[in-house]
All heavy atoms as an XYZ file, in Angstrom:
917
protein
N      90.470    129.260     68.887
C      91.277    129.996     69.847
C      92.311    129.128     70.566
O      93.294    129.634     71.037
C      90.243    130.537     70.836
C      89.080    129.627     70.714
C      89.087    129.139     69.295
N      92.102    127.826     70.648
C      93.033    126.937     71.319
C      93.832    126.182     70.265
O      93.489    125.065     69.907
C      92.290    125.958     72.230
C      91.497    126.627     73.296
N      90.152    126.456     73.442
C      91.865    127.499     74.257
C      89.728    127.180     74.450
N      90.741    127.822     74.966
N      94.898    126.810     69.765
C      95.675    126.187     68.695
C      97.121    126.651     68.744
O      97.429    127.737     69.216
C      95.070    126.532     67.342
N      97.996    125.790     68.220
C      99.408    126.114     68.022
C      99.720    125.803     66.576
O      99.315    124.759     66.052
C     100.316    125.271     68.933
C     100.087    125.637     70.390
C     101.775    125.443     68.558
C     100.852    124.776     71.362
N     100.449    126.692     65.925
C     100.828    126.463     64.539
C     102.318    126.695     64.373
O     102.840    127.729     64.767
C     100.051    127.382     63.619
C     100.343    127.086     62.172
C      99.520    127.941     61.252
N      99.845    127.550     59.906
C      98.986    127.243     58.979
N      97.715    127.318     59.250
N      99.359    126.895     57.786
N     102.993    125.709     63.794
C     104.403    125.811     63.463
C     104.538    125.580     61.969
O     104.006    124.599     61.438
C     105.217    124.747     64.209
C     105.169    124.781     65.736
C     105.851    123.545     66.305
C     105.834    126.037     66.248
N     105.228    126.460     61.292
C     105.407    126.324     59.848
C     106.391    125.201     59.525
O     107.335    124.965     60.271
C     105.917    127.640     59.249
C     104.937    128.789     59.363
C     103.633    128.549     58.631
O     103.637    127.920     57.551
O     102.593    128.978     59.152
N     106.172    124.532     58.408
C     107.067    123.484     57.934
C     106.686    123.077     56.535
O     105.640    123.479     56.011
N     107.541    122.266     55.911
C     107.244    121.776     54.559
C     106.058    120.815     54.585
O     105.244    120.791     53.668
C     108.473    121.079     53.967
C     109.666    122.012     53.871
O     109.488    123.147     53.375
O     110.766    121.629     54.303
N     105.999    119.991     55.602
C     104.883    119.066     55.820
C     104.303    119.359     57.196
O     105.036    119.684     58.127
C     105.360    117.613     55.769
C     106.025    117.165     54.469
C     106.585    115.762     54.624
C     105.056    117.226     53.319
N     102.994    119.227     57.329
C     102.340    119.562     58.592
C     101.722    118.321     59.222
O     101.039    117.554     58.550
C     101.232    120.613     58.359
O     101.828    121.772     57.781
C     100.553    120.999     59.652
N     101.986    118.149     60.499
C     101.319    117.113     61.284
C     100.255    117.782     62.131
O     100.504    118.806     62.759
C     102.309    116.411     62.213
C     103.324    115.486     61.570
C     104.302    114.960     62.619
C     102.615    114.330     60.887
N      99.081    117.201     62.135
C      98.025    117.700     62.993
C      98.100    117.026     64.345
O      98.595    115.908     64.472
N      97.630    117.699     65.351
C      97.580    117.130     66.689
C      96.278    117.515     67.368
O      95.844    118.657     67.267
N      95.652    116.564     68.006
C      94.427    116.807     68.772
C      94.669    116.305     70.189
O      94.797    115.098     70.407
C      93.237    116.067     68.153
C      92.742    116.574     66.812
C      91.759    115.574     66.195
C      92.073    117.918     66.975
N      94.785    117.234     71.129
C      95.105    116.873     72.502
C      94.133    117.533     73.479
O      93.704    118.663     73.258
C      96.535    117.296     72.858
C      97.571    116.644     72.000
C      98.282    117.386     71.070
C      97.839    115.298     72.112
C      99.234    116.787     70.275
C      98.801    114.694     71.318
C      99.500    115.439     70.393
N      93.838    116.848     74.607
C      92.937    117.416     75.609
C      93.694    118.364     76.549
O      93.940    118.055     77.708
C      92.441    116.179     76.357
C      93.605    115.234     76.288
C      94.233    115.482     74.937
N      94.081    119.517     76.035
C      94.847    120.475     76.832
C      93.992    121.039     77.963
O      94.489    121.316     79.041
C      95.410    121.597     75.931
C      96.121    122.656     76.744
C      96.352    121.008     74.885
N      92.702    121.189     77.720
C      91.773    121.651     78.747
C      90.789    120.524     79.071
O      90.522    119.666     78.230
C      90.979    122.873     78.263
C      91.805    124.109     78.152
N      92.505    124.421     77.009
C      92.048    125.093     79.029
C      93.148    125.557     77.193
N      92.884    125.988     78.411
N      90.249    120.574     80.253
C      89.195    119.628     80.615
C      87.870    120.126     80.047
O      87.775    121.243     79.541
C      89.095    119.488     82.142
O      88.729    120.727     82.712
N      86.886    119.288     80.152
C      85.537    119.630     79.702
C      85.016    120.788     80.555
O      85.157    120.781     81.767
C      84.667    118.400     79.884
C      83.328    118.443     79.267
C      82.597    117.154     79.596
N      82.983    116.079     78.720
C      82.186    115.570     77.789
N      80.968    116.036     77.639
N      82.594    114.596     77.017
N      84.441    121.774     79.905
C      83.923    122.923     80.625
C      82.523    122.697     81.156
O      81.869    121.706     80.823
N      82.032    123.617     81.992
C      80.660    123.504     82.486
C      79.664    123.730     81.348
O      80.048    124.126     80.245
C      80.574    124.620     83.530
C      81.639    125.593     83.165
C      82.725    124.805     82.492
N      78.414    123.499     81.603
C      77.361    123.641     80.589
C      77.470    124.991     79.885
O      77.555    126.031     80.532
C      75.996    123.493     81.235
N      77.482    124.950     78.564
C      77.532    126.171     77.766
C      78.932    126.692     77.506
O      79.114    127.621     76.741
N      79.950    126.097     78.123
C      81.345    126.512     77.934
C      82.130    125.277     77.497
O      82.148    124.280     78.221
C      81.945    127.080     79.241
C      83.391    127.484     79.052
C      81.119    128.248     79.745
N      82.764    125.304     76.312
C      83.417    124.086     75.833
C      84.627    123.650     76.658
O      84.853    122.480     76.852
C      83.829    124.420     74.407
C      83.783    125.894     74.300
C      82.836    126.385     75.342
N      85.403    124.610     77.169
C      86.662    124.256     77.816
C      86.696    124.701     79.263
O      86.215    125.776     79.608
C      87.832    124.879     77.067
S      87.929    124.375     75.348
N      87.322    123.854     80.082
C      87.480    124.146     81.497
C      88.930    124.426     81.839
O      89.650    125.075     81.083
N      89.372    123.858     82.947
C      90.726    124.089     83.461
C      91.770    123.359     82.602
O      91.470    122.373     81.928
C      90.813    123.603     84.903
N      92.999    123.842     82.660
C      94.119    123.216     81.946
C      94.418    121.859     82.581
O      94.420    121.715     83.801
C      95.369    124.121     82.004
C      96.587    123.398     81.465
C      95.125    125.399     81.230
N      94.663    120.862     81.718
C      95.027    119.521     82.171
C      96.544    119.383     82.018
O      97.030    119.147     80.919
C      94.307    118.466     81.344
C      92.808    118.441     81.549
C      92.126    117.494     80.598
C      92.379    116.064     80.947
N      91.575    115.127     80.147
N      97.270    119.524     83.104
C      98.734    119.521     83.031
C      99.298    118.169     82.625
O     100.095    118.091     81.696
C      99.324    119.958     84.370
C      99.013    121.388     84.713
C      99.553    121.753     86.075
C      99.081    123.159     86.431
N      99.348    123.480     87.820
N      98.917    117.117     83.325
C      99.540    115.820     83.070
C      99.090    115.193     81.755
O      99.896    114.789     80.955
C      99.262    114.847     84.225
C     100.018    115.175     85.488
C      99.397    116.321     86.270
O      98.166    116.523     86.170
O     100.139    117.028     86.974
N      97.804    115.096     81.550
C      97.311    114.388     80.363
C      97.204    115.271     79.134
O      97.115    114.770     78.032
C      95.954    113.751     80.661
C      96.058    112.624     81.646
C      94.738    111.931     81.818
C      94.892    110.759     82.767
N      93.655    110.060     82.985
N      97.194    116.570     79.298
C      97.067    117.459     78.148
C      98.363    118.129     77.770
O      98.889    117.924     76.681
N      98.909    118.913     78.665
C     100.134    119.664     78.380
C     101.299    118.726     78.113
O     102.097    118.965     77.203
C     100.465    120.637     79.543
C      99.351    121.663     79.714
C     101.801    121.310     79.325
C      99.174    122.616     78.563
N     101.412    117.638     78.868
C     102.532    116.719     78.653
C     102.508    116.113     77.264
O     103.550    115.978     76.623
C     102.520    115.613     79.706
C     102.932    116.089     81.069
N     102.981    115.256     82.148
C     103.318    117.302     81.530
C     103.375    115.926     83.217
N     103.571    117.173     82.865
N     101.352    115.763     76.778
C     101.241    115.190     75.428
C     101.582    116.231     74.369
O     102.252    115.933     73.381
C      99.847    114.627     75.209
C      99.588    113.427     76.078
C      98.158    112.986     76.033
N      97.978    111.851     76.961
C      96.815    111.381     77.308
N      95.715    111.899     76.822
N      96.741    110.370     78.145
N     101.119    117.446     74.576
C     101.436    118.545     73.676
C     102.939    118.781     73.641
O     103.544    118.888     72.569
C     100.699    119.803     74.135
C     101.099    121.123     73.502
C     100.694    121.148     72.045
C     100.462    122.271     74.246
N     103.563    118.832     74.809
C     105.004    119.039     74.878
C     105.770    117.884     74.247
O     106.810    118.090     73.622
C     105.449    119.230     76.327
C     105.041    120.565     76.900
C     105.418    120.734     78.365
O     105.625    119.719     79.072
O     105.509    121.894     78.784
N     105.281    116.671     74.389
C     105.939    115.511     73.781
C     105.954    115.632     72.261
O     106.968    115.342     71.618
C     105.244    114.219     74.211
N     104.843    116.078     71.676
C     104.804    116.248     70.219
C     105.764    117.350     69.782
O     106.508    117.185     68.820
C     103.397    116.553     69.733
C     103.315    116.699     68.229
S     101.617    116.873     67.658
C     101.879    117.146     65.910
N     105.750    118.471     70.493
C     106.650    119.573     70.138
C     108.111    119.168     70.290
O     108.954    119.519     69.452
C     106.343    120.803     70.996
C     104.989    121.454     70.756
C     104.750    122.573     71.763
C     104.870    121.965     69.329
N     108.419    118.394     71.320
C     109.783    117.913     71.529
C     110.199    116.984     70.383
O     111.310    117.104     69.850
C     109.875    117.174     72.870
C     111.227    116.562     73.132
C     112.318    117.354     73.485
C     111.418    115.193     73.024
C     113.558    116.796     73.725
C     112.651    114.619     73.257
C     113.720    115.425     73.611
O     114.947    114.859     73.834
N     109.318    116.066     69.996
C     109.629    115.151     68.891
C     109.862    115.916     67.595
O     110.808    115.616     66.844
C     108.500    114.134     68.720
N     109.033    116.908     67.311
C     109.225    117.718     66.103
C     110.552    118.461     66.152
O     111.268    118.535     65.145
C     108.084    118.720     65.943
C     106.733    118.145     65.559
C     105.665    119.225     65.617
C     106.778    117.508     64.194
N     110.894    118.982     67.315
C     112.164    119.692     67.477
C     113.339    118.757     67.229
O     114.308    119.132     66.560
C     112.229    120.299     68.877
C     113.390    121.254     69.026
O     113.571    122.115     68.139
O     114.116    121.147     70.037
N     113.265    117.538     67.737
C     114.352    116.564     67.533
C     114.475    116.161     66.067
O     115.572    116.074     65.529
C     114.116    115.320     68.403
C     114.197    115.546     69.893
C     115.606    115.885     70.344
N     116.569    114.917     69.931
C     117.202    114.072     70.715
N     116.968    114.088     71.999
N     118.066    113.206     70.223
N     113.349    115.895     65.427
C     113.379    115.505     64.006
C     113.907    116.651     63.148
O     114.777    116.452     62.296
C     111.968    115.066     63.532
C     111.911    114.945     62.019
C     111.582    113.757     64.189
N     113.400    117.848     63.372
C     113.835    118.992     62.572
C     115.276    119.391     62.874
O     115.944    119.992     62.028
C     112.906    120.188     62.792
C     111.555    119.984     62.145
O     111.401    119.236     61.200
N     110.549    120.644     62.679
N     115.769    119.050     64.050
C     117.138    119.402     64.423
C     118.185    118.431     63.921
O     119.378    118.689     64.037
N     117.763    117.308     63.363
C     118.705    116.303     62.854
C     118.557    116.206     61.341
O     117.612    115.594     60.843
C     118.412    114.956     63.511
C     119.418    113.879     63.143
O     120.205    114.066     62.191
O     119.419    112.828     63.819
N     119.490    116.804     60.568
C     119.348    116.814     59.107
C     119.414    115.434     58.462
O     119.031    115.277     57.307
C     120.500    117.693     58.644
C     121.458    117.757     59.775
C     120.683    117.488     61.024
N     119.840    114.416     59.201
C     119.895    113.075     58.606
C     118.548    112.369     58.644
O     118.345    111.387     57.950
C     120.946    112.225     59.326
O     120.561    111.986     60.662
N     117.602    112.858     59.452
C     116.300    112.196     59.563
C     115.430    112.514     58.354
O     114.950    111.613     57.674
C     115.588    112.591     60.881
C     114.199    111.973     60.939
C     116.402    112.153     62.081
N     115.195    113.769     58.084
C     114.406    114.197     56.918
C     115.204    115.269     56.172
O     114.946    116.458     56.349
C     113.043    114.757     57.346
C     112.031    113.774     57.892
C     110.801    114.505     58.429
C     111.622    112.761     56.846
N     116.166    114.847     55.357
C     116.985    115.851     54.678
C     116.136    116.767     53.796
O     115.245    116.315     53.086
C     117.961    115.033     53.834
C     117.630    113.606     54.043
C     116.493    113.496     54.989
N     116.398    118.051     53.891
C     115.736    119.083     53.079
C     114.240    119.231     53.341
O     113.531    119.799     52.521
C     115.982    118.837     51.585
C     117.449    118.783     51.262
O     118.229    119.588     51.755
N     117.845    117.805     50.460
N     113.754    118.704     54.455
C     112.347    118.848     54.831
C     112.259    119.235     56.297
O     113.058    118.797     57.114
C     111.580    117.533     54.658
C     111.108    117.150     53.276
C     110.436    115.796     53.313
C     110.160    118.174     52.719
N     111.260    120.042     56.608
C     110.975    120.326     58.012
C     109.521    119.958     58.291
O     108.654    120.095     57.420
C     111.181    121.814     58.364
O     110.365    122.616     57.519
C     112.625    122.227     58.221
N     109.294    119.476     59.476
C     107.936    119.157     59.895
C     107.356    120.346     60.645
O     108.004    120.911     61.519
C     107.920    117.931     60.819
C     108.253    116.599     60.186
C     108.237    115.497     61.247
C     107.283    116.269     59.073
N     106.161    120.707     60.287
C     105.423    121.739     60.995
C     104.291    121.083     61.754
O     104.136    119.857     61.740
N     103.494    121.880     62.407
C     102.394    121.323     63.188
C     101.249    122.303     63.273
O     101.432    123.517     63.224
C     102.859    120.973     64.596
N     100.061    121.753     63.355
C      98.876    122.513     63.755
C      98.214    121.674     64.824
O      97.657    120.603     64.559
C      97.927    122.766     62.601
C      96.793    123.670     63.036
C      96.303    124.591     61.953
N      95.771    123.906     60.806
C      94.473    123.697     60.588
N      93.582    124.148     61.431
N      94.075    123.071     59.507
N      98.340    122.134     66.059
C      97.870    121.378     67.212
C      96.643    122.080     67.778
O      96.662    123.282     68.040
C      98.979    121.272     68.274
C     100.225    120.628     67.646
C      98.493    120.473     69.473
C     101.445    120.643     68.536
N      95.581    121.306     67.931
C      94.302    121.843     68.393
C      93.888    121.178     69.695
O      94.208    120.015     69.947
C      93.225    121.613     67.331
C      93.546    122.152     65.935
C      92.484    121.711     64.939
C      93.653    123.655     65.966
N      93.187    121.909     70.506
C      92.707    121.450     71.800
C      91.332    120.809     71.629
O      90.441    121.392     71.020
C      92.620    122.659     72.739
C      92.327    122.300     74.174
O      92.093    121.114     74.479
O      92.341    123.231     75.001
N      91.156    119.599     72.175
C      89.850    118.934     72.103
C      88.967    119.288     73.291
O      87.780    118.993     73.275
C      90.009    117.407     72.072
O      90.556    116.964     73.322
C      90.884    116.952     70.911
N      89.543    119.884     74.315
C      88.814    120.218     75.547
C      88.092    119.005     76.128
O      87.062    119.141     76.787
C      87.846    121.379     75.316
S      88.699    122.928     74.949
N      88.631    117.820     75.858
C      88.083    116.561     76.392
C      86.594    116.397     76.082
O      85.847    115.787     76.838
C      88.296    116.487     77.912
O      89.658    116.613     78.210
N      86.152    116.959     74.967
C      84.731    116.924     74.596
C      84.630    116.459     73.147
O      85.222    117.058     72.248
C      84.140    118.318     74.753
C      82.655    118.403     74.524
C      82.153    119.823     74.658
N      82.318    120.379     75.985
C      81.442    120.246     76.974
N      80.328    119.563     76.772
N      81.653    120.809     78.133
N      83.883    115.396     72.901
C      83.810    114.814     71.566
C      83.274    115.781     70.511
O      83.822    115.878     69.415
C      83.024    113.507     71.562
C      81.637    113.617     72.158
O      81.243    114.728     72.581
O      80.934    112.590     72.197
N      82.229    116.511     70.823
C      81.651    117.413     69.818
C      82.591    118.582     69.501
O      82.692    119.001     68.358
C      80.288    117.954     70.285
O      80.432    118.527     71.583
C      79.254    116.846     70.327
N      83.286    119.076     70.505
C      84.255    120.161     70.280
C      85.431    119.632     69.457
O      85.930    120.301     68.559
C      84.732    120.724     71.617
C      85.584    121.963     71.488
C      85.002    123.195     71.240
C      86.970    121.909     71.608
C      85.765    124.344     71.119
C      87.743    123.048     71.494
C      87.130    124.259     71.247
O      87.897    125.392     71.130
N      85.857    118.395     69.746
C      86.953    117.778     68.990
C      86.572    117.599     67.520
O      87.392    117.803     66.631
C      87.317    116.433     69.606
N      85.321    117.231     67.261
C      84.855    117.087     65.882
C      84.958    118.419     65.152
O      85.445    118.487     64.020
C      83.418    116.574     65.845
C      82.769    116.483     64.465
C      83.526    115.525     63.563
C      81.320    116.069     64.599
N      84.536    119.482     65.800
C      84.614    120.811     65.214
C      86.070    121.182     64.917
O      86.382    121.710     63.844
C      84.005    121.810     66.193
C      83.790    123.187     65.643
C      83.114    124.072     66.677
O      82.100    123.651     67.264
O      83.628    125.175     66.898
N      86.958    120.872     65.838
C      88.377    121.162     65.647
C      88.944    120.326     64.493
O      89.676    120.831     63.657
C      89.164    120.882     66.932
C      88.827    121.797     68.076
C      89.356    123.202     67.856
O      88.892    123.935     66.999
N      90.348    123.551     68.623
N      88.603    119.038     64.453
C      89.107    118.164     63.402
C      88.624    118.618     62.022
O      89.358    118.533     61.041
C      88.675    116.721     63.666
N      87.403    119.115     61.951
C      86.884    119.600     60.672
C      87.665    120.808     60.166
O      87.707    121.067     58.959
C      85.402    119.930     60.781
C      84.473    118.721     60.824
C      83.039    119.159     61.082
C      84.567    117.912     59.554
N      88.317    121.533     61.061
C      89.112    122.677     60.610
C      90.297    122.218     59.765
O      90.762    122.953     58.902
C      89.579    123.529     61.789
O      90.604    122.891     62.496
N      90.777    120.978     59.989
C      91.829    120.440     59.123
C      91.310    120.298     57.698
O      91.990    120.613     56.738
C      92.304    119.072     59.619
C      93.090    119.110     60.899
C      92.735    118.304     61.962
C      94.198    119.923     61.046
C      93.453    118.310     63.144
C      94.933    119.935     62.222
C      94.561    119.133     63.266
N      90.073    119.829     57.563
C      89.466    119.641     56.242
C      89.156    120.991     55.608
O      89.431    121.208     54.427
C      88.189    118.780     56.351
C      87.498    118.660     55.009
C      88.511    117.420     56.930
N      88.595    121.916     56.400
C      88.228    123.232     55.861
C      89.419    123.982     55.292
O      89.275    124.750     54.354
C      87.571    124.076     56.947
C      86.106    123.794     57.111
C      85.461    124.822     58.038
N      84.693    124.105     59.036
C      84.979    124.043     60.325
N      85.994    124.685     60.826
N      84.228    123.343     61.138
N      90.604    123.758     55.853
C      91.777    124.489     55.377
C      92.164    124.079     53.959
O      92.903    124.793     53.288
C      92.959    124.277     56.321
O      93.431    122.948     56.255
N      91.656    122.948     53.494
C      91.971    122.477     52.148
C      90.925    122.881     51.113
O      91.149    122.742     49.921
C      92.102    120.953     52.152
C      93.167    120.386     53.085
C      93.071    118.876     53.134
C      94.545    120.833     52.682
N      89.787    123.389     51.562
C      88.697    123.739     50.658
C      88.853    125.167     50.147
O      89.354    126.033     50.868
C      87.356    123.601     51.373
C      86.999    122.204     51.875
C      85.708    122.253     52.675
C      86.895    121.222     50.738
N      88.389    125.433     48.910
C      88.421    126.818     48.425
C      87.456    127.677     49.226
O      86.499    127.165     49.811
C      87.982    126.700     46.964
C      87.249    125.411     46.875
C      87.825    124.511     47.935
N      87.683    128.980     49.267
C      86.786    129.856     50.023
C      85.380    129.858     49.443
O      85.191    129.620     48.251
C      87.432    131.235     49.905
C      88.326    131.141     48.718
C      88.737    129.712     48.580
N      84.399    130.132     50.316
C      83.010    130.202     49.852
C      82.871    131.312     48.825
O      83.470    132.367     48.949
C      82.078    130.480     51.027
C      81.896    129.295     51.938
C      80.867    129.563     53.011
O      79.870    130.257     52.742
O      81.073    129.066     54.121
N      82.074    131.078     47.807
C      81.857    132.097     46.784
C      82.957    132.132     45.736
O      83.060    133.088     44.978
N      83.821    131.124     45.700
C      84.885    131.089     44.704
C      86.049    131.974     45.093
O      86.148    132.482     46.193
N      86.936    132.157     44.162
C      88.152    132.916     44.414
C      87.911    134.415     44.496
O      88.574    135.118     45.220
C      89.189    132.628     43.307
C      89.780    131.237     43.385
C      90.638    131.036     44.616
O      91.392    131.952     44.986
O      90.534    129.961     45.221
N      86.965    134.917     43.716
C      86.705    136.354     43.720
C      87.827    137.127     43.031
O      88.751    136.549     42.468
N      87.708    138.428     43.057
C      88.743    139.290     42.488
C      88.997    140.454     43.433
O      88.147    140.824     44.247
C      88.325    139.847     41.105
O      87.088    140.547     41.263
C      88.160    138.750     40.074
N      90.166    141.028     43.301
C      90.538    142.199     44.092
C      89.942    143.447     43.448
O      89.529    143.413     42.280
C      92.058    142.323     44.155
S      92.825    140.957     45.042
N      89.892    144.565     44.195
C      89.331    145.802     43.628
C      90.014    146.245     42.330
O      89.378    146.833     41.468
C      89.543    146.838     44.738
C      89.585    146.037     45.993
C      90.218    144.723     45.616
N      91.303    145.931     42.174
C      91.996    146.319     40.945
C      91.797    145.314     39.809
O      92.370    145.447     38.735
C      93.486    146.539     41.207
C      94.218    145.266     41.597
O      93.590    144.183     41.674
O      95.448    145.348     41.846
N      90.982    144.262     40.051
C      90.685    143.278     39.017
C      91.625    142.087     39.012
O      91.413    141.136     38.279
N      92.670    142.115     39.818
C      93.617    140.997     39.848
C      93.077    139.857     40.711
O      92.145    140.037     41.495
C      94.968    141.468     40.392
O      94.840    141.852     41.748
N      93.675    138.702     40.545
C      93.306    137.537     41.351
C      93.925    137.661     42.743
O      95.052    138.130     42.881
C      93.806    136.248     40.685
C      93.104    135.925     39.383
C      91.629    135.641     39.622
O      91.266    134.913     40.529
N      90.777    136.228     38.796
N      93.216    137.256     43.777
C      93.774    137.345     45.133
C      94.962    136.401     45.302
O      94.998    135.331     44.695
C      92.616    136.941     46.028
C      91.655    136.241     45.168
C      91.876    136.714     43.757
N      95.916    136.821     46.100
C      97.068    135.983     46.420
C      96.740    135.197     47.680
O      96.582    135.761     48.749
C      98.305    136.854     46.649
C      98.734    137.642     45.431
C      99.182    136.734     44.302
O      99.927    135.790     44.517
N      98.710    137.011     43.103
N      96.598    133.911     47.531
C      96.274    133.056     48.665
C      97.471    132.167     48.970
O      98.145    131.706     48.062
C      95.073    132.184     48.363
C      93.839    132.979     48.038
C      92.591    132.189     48.359
N      91.403    132.841     47.890
C      90.792    133.819     48.528
N      91.284    134.275     49.640
N      89.693    134.365     48.054
N      97.708    131.906     50.253
C      98.795    130.982     50.579
C      98.441    129.590     50.074
O      97.259    129.245     49.982
C      98.865    131.022     52.102
C      97.541    131.518     52.541
C      97.010    132.377     51.429
N      99.445    128.792     49.740
C      99.145    127.430     49.292
C      98.495    126.644     50.422
O      98.712    126.943     51.601
C     100.519    126.848     48.934
C     101.501    127.704     49.648
C     100.872    129.042     49.816
N      97.666    125.652     50.084
C      97.021    124.871     51.136
C      98.066    124.156     51.986
O      99.146    123.822     51.512
C      96.141    123.876     50.390
C      96.393    124.049     48.963
C      97.291    125.206     48.759
N      97.710    123.944     53.221
C      98.585    123.233     54.144
C      98.796    121.814     53.644
O      97.869    121.188     53.133
C      97.860    123.188     55.492
C      98.702    123.256     56.671
C      97.859    123.509     57.914
O      96.676    123.152     57.967
O      98.420    124.098     58.817
N     100.011    121.307     53.784
C     100.294    119.924     53.389
C     100.187    119.043     54.621
O     101.180    118.613     55.186
C     101.672    119.833     52.750
C     101.725    120.569     51.415
C     103.047    120.453     50.749
N     103.294    119.062     50.380
C     104.462    118.617     49.928
N     105.471    119.429     49.794
N     104.616    117.354     49.624
N      98.960    118.809     55.049
C      98.691    118.005     56.229
C      98.878    116.541     55.872
O      98.199    116.027     54.981
C      97.263    118.263     56.719
C      96.875    117.624     58.024
C      97.615    118.292     59.173
C      95.380    117.741     58.228
N      99.817    115.862     56.529
C     100.125    114.487     56.178
C      99.613    113.470     57.184
O      99.652    112.276     56.922
C     101.644    114.293     55.964
C     102.122    115.101     54.763
C     102.439    114.669     57.203
N      99.135    113.929     58.329
C      98.607    113.016     59.333
C      98.156    113.777     60.554
O      98.501    114.940     60.729
N      97.377    113.106     61.387
C      96.887    113.709     62.621
C      97.179    112.746     63.764
O      96.887    111.556     63.674
C      95.370    114.005     62.547
C      94.870    114.569     63.861
C      95.074    114.963     61.415
N      97.735    113.287     64.844
C      98.051    112.513     66.037
C      97.000    112.834     67.092
O      96.702    113.994     67.343
C      99.454    112.869     66.553
C     100.491    112.517     65.489
C      99.741    112.172     67.872
C     101.851    113.067     65.760
N      96.465    111.822     67.734
C      95.465    112.023     68.782
C      94.140    111.525     68.273
O      94.046    110.968     67.204
N      93.163    111.634     68.967
C      93.002    112.173     70.315
C      93.230    111.070     71.335
O      93.434    109.911     70.987
C      91.609    112.765     70.449
N      93.139    111.422     72.611
C      93.480    110.454     73.641
C      92.324    109.556     74.058
O      92.538    108.449     74.496
C      94.049    111.171     74.852
O      93.087    112.015     75.412
N      91.113    110.019     73.949
C      89.948    109.220     74.348
C      89.267    108.627     73.119
O      89.187    109.269     72.080
C      88.956    110.094     75.118
N      88.756    107.425     73.250
C      88.092    106.763     72.124
C      86.894    107.555     71.623
O      86.689    107.673     70.419
C      87.623    105.364     72.522
O      88.730    104.553     72.815
N      86.091    108.111     72.517
C      84.904    108.844     72.098
C      85.295    110.059     71.256
O      84.597    110.410     70.305
C      84.083    109.280     73.307
O      84.829    110.170     74.116
N      86.418    110.680     71.579
C      86.879    111.837     70.823
C      87.482    111.378     69.490
O      87.241    111.972     68.445
C      87.911    112.646     71.649
C      88.499    113.767     70.832
C      87.246    113.194     72.904
N      88.250    110.288     69.508
C      88.876    109.775     68.280
C      87.827    109.316     67.268
O      88.000    109.494     66.076
C      89.814    108.616     68.596
O      90.885    109.054     69.368
N      86.758    108.722     67.740
C      85.700    108.259     66.845
C      85.121    109.427     66.066
O      84.866    109.347     64.878
C      84.615    107.499     67.622
C      85.165    106.153     68.096
C      83.352    107.319     66.790
C      84.301    105.440     69.111
N      84.923    110.540     66.756
C      84.409    111.732     66.077
C      85.390    112.199     65.027
O      85.057    112.662     63.983
C      84.157    112.859     67.066
C      82.985    112.585     67.972
S      81.491    112.392     67.043
C      80.469    113.600     67.780
């Protein structure tokens, strides 16, 4: 639920503590303006600058999938695993449609790197 996705030829992942750690039983707490939102905005600004200058990456655009770590290592691990899951085939194989044709699936994301996280305990995960 805490994600931003921008389409592009190549995708950069981002893991930022947009929210603070939540109380027991709740992964996310209040929004972290300085340490979370500012970092998120910095990445979006950099992508906008790179994509806006055709001399930097001619004929390519950078996209992004930015996920919130909620300043919690276990939640960040779950979020980071979603990068890996997006590259795996669906459970149970490809299957078939009711008319017998093969399902049309979007091509896998071309994730080329991940930026973040800000805390060592989260990055280790």
